[in-house]
C-alpha positions in Angstrom: 55.2 189.6 62.1 53.5 190.2 65.2 51.0 192.0 64.1 49.7 190.2 60.8 49.6 187.4 63.1 47.5 189.6 65.4 45.3 191.0 62.9 44.2 187.9 60.9 44.0 185.6 64.8 41.0 188.6 65.1 39.7 188.3 61.4 39.2 184.5 62.6 38.3 184.6 66.0 35.3 187.6 64.5 34.5 185.2 61.3 35.0 181.2 62.1 31.7 180.7 63.5 30.1 183.5 61.6 30.4 181.3 58.7 29.7 177.6 60.7 33.2 177.1 61.8 33.6 177.7 65.5 37.3 175.7 65.4 38.4 178.0 63.4 37.3 180.5 66.0 39.7 179.1 68.5 42.1 179.0 66.5 41.9 182.7 66.0 42.2 183.4 69.1 45.3 181.1 69.6 46.7 183.0 66.8 45.5 186.3 68.5 47.0 185.9 71.7 50.3 184.3 70.6 50.6 187.5 68.6 50.2 189.6 71.1 52.5 187.5 73.9 55.1 187.7 71.2 55.1 184.1 70.8 56.3 182.5 68.0 56.3 179.0 69.0 52.8 179.1 69.7 51.7 181.1 66.7 53.6 179.2 64.2 51.3 176.2 66.0 48.3 178.4 65.4 48.8 178.7 61.9 49.8 174.8 61.6 46.1 174.3 63.4 44.7 176.3 60.7 46.4 174.8 57.7 45.3 171.2 59.4 41.4 172.3 59.7 41.6 174.1 56.7 42.9 170.5 54.7 40.9 168.4 57.1 37.4 170.7 55.8 38.6 170.7 51.9 39.3 166.4 52.1 35.5 166.2 53.7 34.5 168.2 50.8 35.5 166.8 48.2 33.4 163.7 49.9 30.3 164.6 49.1 
């Protein structure tokens, strides 16, 4: 739902930079805005960006 997307986006926006992941904060902004605008396509794009970002972070961690 858009409400859930807005809540998750807001939390990502707030916590991403706190934990050293500013790109997660940026994705959170996109997600929160898309949810507020009821823009499902943009929300899906943000979720896909988040997924790719997490996969890349895990790949880098596993390389160490």
